[in-house]
N, C-alpha and C positions, 0 to 999 in steps of 0.2 A: 881128590877131584872126581866128581861124578861124571858119568858118561854123557849126560845132557850138556854139561859145560864143555867137555872135550869136543863134542860135535859142534857146538857153537863157535869155539875157538878155531876149529878146523875150517869151518865155513868162512870165518873172518880172514884167516890166513890165505885162503884161496883168492880172495879179493885184494889182498895186500900186494903192493908192488915189490919186486925184488930189492933187497938192500937191508940195512941195519934197522933194528927196532928194539924197544923195551917191551916187556910183557904187559904193563898197564895199557899200552897203546892197543894191544890186541884184545885185552879184557874189555876195554871200552867203558861205557857209562856205568857208574856205580862203584868204580874202583876206589875213588877217594872217600866214599862213605863206609867202606869196610873197616873193621877194627884192624889195628896193626898186626895182631897175631894171625888174623885170617889172611891178610895180604902176604905175610911171610910164608904161611903154609901153602897158599895157592902158587906163589912164586917158586917155592921148592918143588911142588908137584909138577909144575910146568917144566922146570929144568930137568927133572927126572924123566918125564915123558919125552922131551926133546932128545935127550941122550939115549933113550931106548928106541928112537926112531918112530915114535907115534905120529909125529907131524912131518910128513914127507916134504923134503926140500927145505927144512929148517934146521939150523945148527947153532950150537952154543959157541960163541967166539972165545969164551974163556976170559973175557974182559969185563970190567965194570966201569961205567962212566955215568956221570950225572946222577949218581945215587942208585944205580941199578945195573943188573947184568945185561949185556948186549947180546942180542941174537941176530942171526943173518938168515934172510929168506933168499934161497939161491935162484928160484925160478918162479 
């Protein structure tokens, strides 16, 4: 995942209300148009960056629901 996309996701997360979410909600428009392999890679990259603390106030819940991993924005 490139720095430009990380910065865009960070800006989107700042506007996101606290609570649970799936990565495609944060990625936004264009997600469904990506090839499945690209979606998997981006999802894995996001998970890794969340676990590394790149997105402050966001954590991996360790759960999957409705076909995707669930994240939590704390504040």
